[in-house]
PADOTOR-448201 format. One record per residue (C-alpha): residue in three letters; x, y negated, z. Coordinates in pm, 1 decimal. Layout:
<recs>
{"Ala" {X Y Z}} ...
</recs>
This chain:
<recs>
{"Met" {11362.6 -8367.6 7085.1}} {"Thr" {11026.8 -8224.8 7208.7}} {"Asn" {11179.9 -8079.6 7517.5}} {"Leu" {11363.0 -8393.5 7601.4}} {"Phe" {11046.7 -8599.7 7586.3}} {"Asn" {10839.5 -8335.1 7799.7}} {"Asp" {11080.0 -8440.2 8086.1}} {"Ser" {11085.8 -8803.1 7997.1}} {"Pro" {11096.0 -9082.5 8259.6}} {"Lys" {10754.7 -9191.5 8126.0}} {"Lys" {10597.8 -8846.6 8191.5}} {"Ala" {10759.1 -8868.6 8543.1}} {"Gly" {10588.1 -9195.0 8620.0}} {"Tyr" {10871.9 -9427.5 8576.2}} {"Arg" {10892.1 -9746.1 8390.6}} {"Phe" {11137.5 -10036.7 8332.0}} {"Pro" {11014.6 -10358.8 8516.0}} {"Ala" {11021.3 -10708.5 8383.3}} {"Glu" {11331.9 -10901.5 8478.5}} {"Trp" {11138.7 -11160.8 8682.2}} {"Val" {11003.8 -10873.9 8918.3}} {"Lys" {11194.5 -10891.9 9253.8}} {"His" {11543.4 -10766.9 9243.7}} {"Glu" {11762.8 -10564.4 9491.0}} {"Ala" {12068.8 -10680.1 9314.9}} {"Thr" {12234.5 -10795.3 8999.6}} {"Trp" {12513.4 -10572.2 8853.0}} {"Leu" {12827.8 -10696.3 8681.9}} {"Ser" {13150.3 -10561.1 8546.6}} {"Trp" {13442.2 -10801.5 8637.0}} {"Pro" {13596.0 -10937.3 8315.5}} {"His" {13962.0 -10821.7 8254.5}} {"Lys" {13991.5 -10749.1 7885.6}} {"Glu" {14191.2 -11040.0 7730.2}} {"Glu" {14101.9 -10933.7 7369.8}} {"Ser" {13731.8 -11033.3 7445.9}} {"Trp" {13841.3 -11382.2 7535.7}} {"Pro" {14177.3 -11428.7 7329.7}} {"Gly" {14386.6 -11709.4 7468.8}} {"Lys" {14089.7 -11808.7 7701.3}} {"Ile" {14028.7 -11534.7 7960.2}} {"Glu" {14164.6 -11750.2 8255.2}} {"Thr" {13909.7 -12026.9 8173.7}} {"Ile" {13613.2 -11806.6 8221.3}} {"Tyr" {13650.2 -11713.9 8583.3}} {"Thr" {13508.1 -12041.0 8725.0}} {"Pro" {13181.6 -12033.1 8543.6}} {"Tyr" {13152.2 -11666.5 8586.5}} {"Cys" {13195.4 -11713.9 8963.8}} {"Gln" {12957.4 -12014.1 8961.6}} {"Phe" {12703.9 -11765.5 8812.0}} {"Ile" {12762.5 -11511.9 9094.8}} {"Lys" {12734.8 -11792.0 9356.0}} {"Ile" {12381.1 -11883.2 9237.5}} {"Val" {12257.6 -11533.5 9199.4}} {"Ala" {12382.4 -11434.4 9544.6}} {"Glu" {12162.3 -11700.9 9700.5}} {"Gly" {11868.3 -11476.0 9645.2}} {"Glu" {11997.6 -11116.6 9618.0}} {"Lys" {12301.7 -10885.5 9629.2}} {"Val" {12547.4 -10900.1 9359.3}} {"Arg" {12713.3 -10558.1 9279.6}} {"Ile" {13052.7 -10568.8 9079.7}} {"Asn" {13230.4 -10302.3 8903.6}} {"Val" {13601.7 -10343.7 8942.8}} {"Asn" {13892.8 -10142.9 8806.1}} {"Asp" {14104.9 -10137.7 9115.4}} {"Glu" {14185.4 -10296.7 9460.6}} {"Glu" {14395.1 -10542.7 9276.2}} {"Thr" {14116.2 -10658.6 9059.9}} {"Lys" {13885.7 -10664.3 9373.7}} {"Ala" {14133.0 -10893.0 9552.5}} {"Phe" {14145.3 -11138.2 9258.7}} {"Ala" {13781.4 -11140.9 9214.6}} {"Ile" {13742.7 -11228.9 9590.2}} {"Ser" {13997.1 -11506.7 9565.4}} {"Glu" {13814.1 -11656.4 9264.4}} {"Leu" {13474.5 -11631.8 9430.6}} {"Glu" {13614.0 -11799.4 9738.1}} {"Lys" {13726.1 -12109.4 9530.1}} {"Val" {13353.2 -12180.6 9431.2}} {"Gly" {13230.8 -12110.5 9777.5}} {"Ala" {13025.1 -11789.9 9700.1}} {"Asp" {12872.5 -11612.0 9983.9}} {"Leu" {13083.3 -11293.8 9994.4}} {"Ser" {12863.5 -11137.9 10239.7}} {"Gln" {12622.2 -11087.9 9932.4}} {"Val" {12869.4 -10926.1 9719.7}} {"Glu" {12956.7 -10562.9 9707.6}} {"Phe" {13236.5 -10411.1 9502.8}} {"Tyr" {13257.8 -10067.4 9337.1}} {"Leu" {13569.4 -9902.2 9210.7}} {"His" {13420.4 -9806.9 8868.6}} {"Pro" {13672.8 -9885.3 8594.9}} {"Thr" {13553.1 -10035.6 8279.2}} {"Asn" {13675.4 -10129.0 7947.1}} {"Asp" {13497.4 -10458.4 7914.8}} {"Ala" {13246.3 -10701.5 8092.9}} {"Trp" {12931.3 -10654.7 7914.8}} {"Cys" {12702.6 -10497.2 8192.3}} {"Arg" {12386.8 -10574.2 8017.3}} {"Asp" {12488.8 -10321.7 7740.3}} {"His" {12686.8 -10061.9 7933.2}} {"Gly" {12530.8 -10097.5 8260.6}} {"Pro" {12237.3 -9873.3 8409.7}} {"Ala" {11880.5 -9922.7 8299.5}} {"Phe" {11693.4 -9911.1 8640.1}} {"Leu" {11344.0 -9753.3 8633.5}} {"Leu" {11078.3 -9763.5 8908.5}} {"Asn" {10804.3 -9523.9 9010.4}} {"Glu" {10597.4 -9743.4 9227.4}} {"Ala" {10362.2 -9469.9 9328.4}} {"Lys" {10664.5 -9279.9 9487.0}} {"Ser" {10864.9 -9581.8 9570.2}} {"Gln" {11165.4 -9415.5 9384.6}} {"Lys" {11425.7 -9547.7 9150.0}} {"Ala" {11584.4 -9370.7 8856.6}} {"Val" {11860.9 -9446.3 8598.5}} {"Val" {11878.4 -9407.8 8228.3}} {"Asp" {12218.1 -9366.9 8082.3}} {"Trp" {12204.8 -9446.7 7713.8}} {"Gly" {12486.6 -9377.1 7499.9}} {"Tyr" {12721.8 -9671.5 7439.7}} {"Asn" {12946.3 -9725.6 7163.8}} {"Ala" {13049.0 -10088.0 7172.8}} {"Trp" {12809.1 -10212.7 6917.3}} {"Gly" {12854.1 -9965.6 6634.3}} {"Gly" {13226.0 -9874.0 6737.2}} {"Lys" {13355.9 -10232.5 6687.0}} {"Tyr" {13566.7 -10251.2 7001.0}} {"Pro" {13726.0 -9925.8 7112.9}} {"Pro" {13792.6 -9788.1 7357.8}} {"Phe" {13457.1 -9775.8 7535.0}} {"Asp" {13478.4 -9448.3 7724.5}} {"Leu" {13484.5 -9594.0 8070.5}} {"Asp" {13189.9 -9819.3 7995.4}} {"Asp" {12979.5 -9535.5 7853.2}} {"Val" {12985.1 -9348.0 8201.1}} {"Ile" {12917.9 -9643.3 8432.5}} {"Pro" {12542.3 -9586.1 8474.7}} {"Thr" {12611.8 -9213.0 8554.0}} {"Lys" {12855.9 -9323.5 8821.6}} {"Ile" {12608.7 -9570.8 8975.8}} {"Ala" {12326.0 -9304.7 8975.2}} {"Gly" {12570.6 -9062.4 9140.2}} {"His" {12672.9 -9308.9 9395.7}} {"Phe" {12302.8 -9389.8 9504.5}} {"Asn" {12196.6 -9043.6 9450.2}} {"His" {11923.2 -9170.6 9200.1}} {"Pro" {11758.7 -8930.5 8941.1}} {"Leu" {11950.5 -8965.6 8608.5}} {"Tyr" {11821.4 -8946.8 8253.0}} {"Leu" {12044.4 -8887.5 7959.9}} {"Pro" {11867.0 -8958.6 7617.1}} {"Glu" {12190.2 -8894.6 7434.3}} {"Ile" {12132.6 -9180.7 7179.7}} {"Val" {12286.4 -9512.8 7144.2}} {"Met" {12100.7 -9808.9 7312.7}} {"Glu" {12205.0 -10145.5 7453.9}} {"Gly" {12030.8 -10349.3 7725.3}} {"Gly" {12061.6 -10680.0 7525.9}} {"Ser" {11876.0 -10519.2 7240.3}} {"Val" {11541.3 -10481.2 7419.1}} {"Glu" {11310.9 -10731.6 7598.6}} {"Phe" {11029.5 -10624.8 7827.3}} {"Asn" {10705.1 -10798.1 7938.9}} {"Gly" {10643.9 -10546.5 8235.5}} {"Ala" {10298.7 -10463.6 8100.2}} {"Gly" {10385.7 -10197.4 7841.7}} {"Thr" {10554.7 -10397.5 7570.4}} {"Ile" {10913.0 -10388.3 7441.9}} {"Leu" {11043.9 -10644.6 7196.1}} {"Thr" {11354.0 -10566.3 6976.6}} {"Thr" {11497.4 -10626.9 6637.1}} {"Thr" {11536.3 -10423.7 6322.0}} {"Ala" {11885.4 -10569.2 6266.7}} {"Cys" {12023.7 -10392.6 6571.6}} {"Leu" {11826.5 -10084.3 6639.0}} {"Leu" {11794.7 -9969.5 6264.9}} {"Asn" {12168.3 -10042.3 6190.0}} {"Lys" {12328.5 -9709.7 6066.1}} {"Asn" {12618.3 -9781.0 6306.1}} {"Arg" {12405.4 -9683.2 6604.0}} {"Asn" {12176.5 -9390.7 6550.8}} {"Pro" {12189.3 -9312.8 6169.9}} {"His" {12013.0 -8972.5 6220.8}} {"Leu" {11689.6 -9128.5 6367.4}} {"Thr" {11397.5 -9298.0 6177.3}} {"Lys" {11232.6 -9611.9 6315.5}} {"Glu" {10947.4 -9416.3 6444.2}} {"Glu" {11182.6 -9173.5 6636.6}} {"Ile" {11367.3 -9461.3 6777.4}} {"Glu" {11042.4 -9616.4 6907.8}} {"Gln" {10950.3 -9265.1 7067.1}} {"Tyr" {11275.8 -9286.0 7252.1}} {"Leu" {11206.4 -9651.2 7386.1}} {"Leu" {10856.1 -9567.2 7478.3}} {"Glu" {10949.1 -9243.1 7664.6}} {"Phe" {11264.6 -9355.6 7845.6}} {"Tyr" {11140.1 -9716.3 7939.0}} {"Gly" {10792.3 -9605.4 8015.2}} {"Ala" {10636.9 -9836.9 7766.7}} {"Glu" {10328.9 -9830.9 7523.9}} {"Gln" {10426.5 -10037.9 7228.1}} {"Val" {10731.5 -10178.0 7035.2}} {"Leu" {10719.3 -10502.7 6848.7}} {"Trp" {10987.9 -10562.6 6608.1}} {"Leu" {11162.6 -10885.4 6502.1}} {"Gly" {11422.5 -10896.6 6209.0}} {"Asp" {11769.7 -11067.4 6242.8}} {"Gly" {11957.8 -11219.0 6526.7}} {"Ile" {12155.1 -11534.8 6517.9}} {"Val" {12472.4 -11604.4 6328.1}} {"Gly" {12793.3 -11507.9 6500.2}} {"Asp" {12624.7 -11234.8 6713.4}} {"Asp" {12865.5 -10939.0 6676.6}} {"Thr" {12603.6 -10710.1 6838.0}} {"Asp" {12408.8 -10698.6 6507.6}} {"Gly" {12108.8 -10913.9 6635.3}} {"His" {12038.6 -10877.8 7002.2}} {"Ile" {11708.2 -10989.5 7110.9}} {"Asp" {11827.6 -11172.3 7418.3}} {"Asp" {11998.1 -11428.5 7195.7}} {"Ile" {11660.8 -11515.4 7017.8}} {"Thr" {11331.1 -11438.3 7213.3}} {"Arg" {11256.0 -11380.1 7579.3}} {"Phe" {10953.3 -11271.8 7768.5}} {"Val" {10896.1 -11509.2 8060.3}} {"Asn" {10567.9 -11363.0 8171.4}} {"Glu" {10335.8 -11086.4 8049.0}} {"Asp" {10195.6 -11268.1 7737.2}} {"Thr" {10454.2 -11565.2 7692.7}} {"Val" {10786.4 -11586.1 7504.5}} {"Leu" {11043.7 -11844.1 7475.7}} {"Thr" {11191.8 -11823.4 7118.6}} {"Val" {11486.3 -12047.7 6988.2}} {"Val" {11423.4 -12236.7 6671.0}} {"Glu" {11681.0 -12436.0 6461.7}} {"Ser" {11577.3 -12796.6 6369.5}} {"Asn" {11817.5 -12847.7 6102.8}} {"Pro" {11704.2 -12694.4 5773.5}} {"Leu" {12059.6 -12673.6 5642.7}} {"Asp" {12179.7 -12469.3 5935.5}} {"Glu" {12243.9 -12105.7 5854.1}} {"Asn" {12025.1 -11998.8 6149.9}} {"Tyr" {11727.8 -12196.2 6024.9}} {"Ile" {11557.8 -11952.2 5798.0}} {"Leu" {11601.0 -11647.3 6001.1}} {"Leu" {11472.3 -11808.5 6311.6}} {"Gln" {11189.0 -11942.1 6107.5}} {"Glu" {11101.1 -11583.5 6004.6}} {"Asn" {11119.2 -11458.9 6352.9}} {"Leu" {10872.1 -11729.3 6459.3}} {"Ala" {10639.6 -11643.7 6183.8}} {"Ala" {10668.0 -11264.6 6294.6}} {"Leu" {10589.8 -11349.8 6657.8}} {"Lys" {10264.3 -11550.3 6555.4}} {"Glu" {10139.9 -11232.2 6385.4}} {"Met" {10210.6 -10995.5 6682.4}} {"Arg" {9941.8 -10874.9 6925.8}} {"Leu" {9984.6 -10730.8 7268.2}} {"Leu" {9813.2 -10416.6 7400.0}} {"Asn" {9509.9 -10608.0 7500.3}} {"Gly" {9478.3 -10760.0 7142.1}} {"Lys" {9579.9 -11102.7 7255.8}} {"Pro" {9837.9 -11304.5 7053.0}} {"Leu" {10176.7 -11400.7 7214.9}} {"Asn" {10174.4 -11750.7 7375.8}} {"Ile" {10496.5 -11892.4 7200.0}} {"Ile" {10701.4 -12158.7 7343.9}} {"Lys" {10990.3 -12292.9 7129.5}} {"Leu" {11354.9 -12355.0 7256.4}} {"Pro" {11590.8 -12558.7 7074.4}} {"Met" {11933.0 -12435.1 6959.4}} {"Pro" {12257.7 -12609.1 7054.3}} {"Ser" {12464.3 -12761.1 6787.6}} {"Pro" {12701.0 -12502.4 6617.9}} {"Val" {12977.2 -12402.7 6858.3}} {"Ile" {13283.5 -12342.6 6669.9}} {"His" {13629.7 -12187.6 6797.4}} {"Glu" {13910.2 -12111.6 6577.9}} {"Asp" {13692.1 -12142.2 6273.8}} {"Thr" {13448.0 -11885.8 6414.3}} {"Arg" {13071.2 -11979.5 6487.8}} {"Leu" {12988.5 -11830.4 6811.0}} {"Pro" {12641.4 -11704.1 6921.2}} {"Ala" {12557.5 -11997.8 7136.0}} {"Ser" {12190.8 -11985.0 7251.1}} {"Tyr" {11990.4 -12102.4 7552.4}} {"Ala" {11791.3 -11778.8 7509.1}} {"Asn" {12062.8 -11596.4 7696.1}} {"Phe" {11940.4 -11712.1 8040.3}} {"Tyr" {11925.6 -11471.0 8336.3}} {"Ile" {11632.2 -11454.9 8578.7}} {"Ala" {11741.8 -11387.6 8919.1}} {"Asn" {11530.5 -11381.4 9242.6}} {"Thr" {11548.0 -11747.9 9335.9}} {"Ser" {11696.6 -11901.3 9025.2}} {"Val" {11721.5 -11886.8 8631.3}} {"Ile" {12071.2 -11951.5 8514.8}} {"Val" {12101.2 -12092.4 8165.0}} {"Pro" {12415.9 -12121.5 7935.5}} {"Thr" {12492.0 -12484.3 7846.9}} {"Phe" {12729.1 -12602.3 7576.1}} {"Arg" {12803.4 -12973.7 7637.8}} {"Asp" {12524.9 -13040.3 7383.0}} {"Val" {12271.0 -13299.0 7348.7}} {"Asn" {12004.9 -13027.8 7380.5}} {"Asp" {12127.0 -12891.6 7702.0}} {"Glu" {11893.1 -13096.9 7915.1}} {"Lys" {11588.4 -13053.5 7685.2}} {"Ala" {11634.9 -12673.0 7700.7}} {"Leu" {11670.9 -12681.1 8083.0}} {"Lys" {11338.3 -12864.5 8109.8}} {"Ile" {11163.2 -12630.9 7895.1}} {"Ile" {11284.4 -12340.8 8084.6}} {"Gln" {11204.1 -12518.7 8423.5}} {"Asp" {10846.3 -12560.3 8299.2}} {"Val" {10788.5 -12195.3 8272.7}} {"Phe" {10952.5 -12102.2 8599.9}} {"Pro" {10812.5 -12354.6 8846.7}} {"Asp" {10889.1 -12097.4 9140.3}} {"Arg" {11271.6 -12076.9 9056.0}} {"Lys" {11551.1 -12321.9 9047.7}} {"Val" {11678.4 -12354.0 8685.3}} {"Val" {12050.8 -12407.0 8687.9}} {"Gly" {12264.9 -12487.9 8368.6}} {"Ile" {12637.2 -12354.5 8386.2}} {"Asp" {12870.3 -12456.4 8121.5}} {"Ser" {12929.5 -12164.4 7885.5}} {"Thr" {13146.9 -12312.2 7627.2}} {"Asp" {13443.2 -12105.5 7727.4}} {"Ile" {13232.2 -11785.2 7815.6}} {"Ile" {13062.9 -11782.3 7466.5}} {"Trp" {13417.9 -11728.3 7310.7}} {"Gly" {13354.0 -11370.8 7430.1}} {"Leu" {13045.7 -11365.2 7204.8}} {"Gly" {12801.3 -11340.5 7495.9}} {"Ser" {12678.1 -11538.4 7791.7}} {"Phe" {12508.8 -11475.1 8150.1}} {"His" {12238.8 -11234.2 8026.0}} {"Cys" {12489.3 -11025.8 7825.6}} {"Leu" {12710.2 -11005.6 8134.1}} {"Ser" {12444.5 -10893.1 8386.3}} {"Gln" {12194.5 -10631.1 8463.5}} {"Gln" {11909.6 -10639.3 8719.0}} {"Glu" {11842.2 -10363.5 8969.6}} {"Pro" {11471.8 -10390.7 9083.2}} {"Ala" {11368.7 -10373.0 9446.7}} {"Ile" {11142.3 -10093.4 9553.6}} 
</recs>
């Protein structure tokens, strides 16, 4: 481990920027796995393409596709919603599934050298839940090779949706996910922290507890608490005391209030509501407004045909006055147990 860290991205001057920093592109992996949306996959392409259309207004969209046939299908679906195809690039990188936040590349920047690097964490489909995942696991290495970026291989399991960044040295994550024995059972909490700090170029890790009910990732942070600037987080709270998310989200809120940033300041905490439970085929789905994606000119927020949709959109618009906040119906997409943030991964601009 010592040798690994001697040559870490942090020591080479790299760090993982905050999501609101200017992007060169957004990466996606075109959805094709019917088992991820059983009986519903044909219904997700319209909202998925609407998402691409909005993102493409301010940056490139780079999409991993399995083959030329998939590419042709993607183009036809994007044309239906009027997306600007001059902003969309396709890469023949076959995938198992669509969740690019978790299997895609972690792009790091060395601003002093104006250089980009890629971290390819190990990926095991959230603790081996959904094999096969061999194609997804090598996506970051393929992308790094295509663009000739330096590549780092930590050789432990880590997912992009499990970590949240303020761009000023702080990482926020959950014990429910990162300390789960289905990820890295050979590592202690302290050792996992060391990997995060060295491979993301950060200075501190702050830990929350559990994720929301229905989240098959074992508690990803991007469904509960998100940085919106260096010292402010949006965090979801449940208003109904009888709801099964109520207590765990109250516990997370209490933990956030105790946290201190590197400068000693407490977090500025803004509460987001939760939608009413979204149930499909007797399964509670992990519907959350926190799974928004910050693009260059917009913030895309999943909505759920719920009374709290407009309230959530207004709260998010208030913290992003320089971006257009757009709600896109995610009722069908969430059947796949994730939404727009889970599906996307930003590539920062140099």
